[in-house]
Residue, then its C-alpha position, 0 to 999 in steps of 0.5 A: x500500500x502507498x501513501x502520498x503526503x504532499x509537501x506544499x509551500x505557504x507564506x505563513x505557517x500559523x495562518x495556514x494551520x489556522x485555515x486548515x483547522x477551520x476546515x476540520x483538520x487536526x494539527x499533528x505538529x507545527x514548528x515556527x523556527x528555525x524552519x517553519x513547518x506544519x503537518x495537518x490531518x483529516x481522517x487518513x489524509x495528511x498534508x505537510x506545509x513549509x513556510x517560505x516568503x518566496x511564494x506568492x499565493x496568486x502565482x502558486x502553481x501547486x495542484x493536488x488531486x485527492x480522491x475521497x469516498x464521501x464527496x458531499x460529506x467532505x464538501x459540507x464539512x469544509x464549507x461549514x467550517x469556512x462559514x463558521x470562521x469567516x461568515x461566508x463561503x468564498x467562491x473567488x480570490x484566496x482562499x476559495x472553495x467551489x461548489x461540487x461539479x459534475x465532470x466527465x470523469x468524476x464529481x469534484x470541487x476545487x479548494x485553494x488554500x491561503x498559500x495558493x495551493x489548489x486541491x481537486x477533491x473528487x470521487x468517481x462519477x456514478x452518472x458521468x454522462x447526464x449533465x454533460x450530454x444532449x440527446x440532440x446530435x446537432x448540439x451534442x458536441x458543442x454542448x460538451x465543449x461548452x460544459x468542459x470549458x465551464x467546469x473543467x477549464x473554468x474559463x468563464x470568459x470563453x464559456x460566455x462567448x461560446x454560449x452567445x455564439x452557439x446557444x444565444x438567449x433569443x433561441x432558448x425557446x426555439x431550439x430544436x431540442x427536447x425539454x430535457x436537453x433544453x434544461x441542461x443547456x439552461x443550467x449551464x447558461x445560468x451558471x455561466x451568467x452567475x459566475x460572470x455577472x454575480x447575479x442570477x439571470x431572471x430570464x434563464x431562471x424563470x425558463x428553468x422553473x417553467x420547465x421543472x413545473x411542466x414535468x414530474x420532478x419526482x422522476x430521476x432525470x427531472x429530479x436531477x435538473x431541479x436539484x442542480x438548479x437549486x444548487x446553482x442559485x442557492x447562496x451559502 
């Protein structure tokens, strides 16, 4: 059996440890001199940090992927801890933590700590195709690209430009797609506008509500649509 223990930089060991304790980590040990160093643990996960003034958090390229068994549980613990300590769940800047994303290969969220170290925290996807794929062949490839730009690349500027080009707002009612496909397009459009403008787009939101009201949201597919809609618009 192998265990990986990342050793990552941060400008301030004390601030870094305080941040991880707010997430629910336990401090195993901490040294402030002569060489600042700390070890924190969450369940079986152990992270090591060393203090250095040479690292600029906004320019830190360090990335680590962590696979977990209970994605929702970890995400809830981290966001609840941050909210208790800071009064909010930061979605931008440093530190920050994203909502759970449904990608092609897994479900995950992104967390960036005070040192600018970024963690992708995920688990294998039980239903990888649902949110990312359309039944309509004419739009399927473009939609997959749009979805990946938004959630894998996290390139909202390019996502918005592609949305405007291939899925313009004036065509939402006239797209030759089924209601389920349209709902998936609208979900991504809603999220792109929210991340770009920091407000919920009322036209897209109203259309999604109309679609959900017109269908049985107790059914598996429309239940997923409704839950994703609520997750996007609900503030924390």
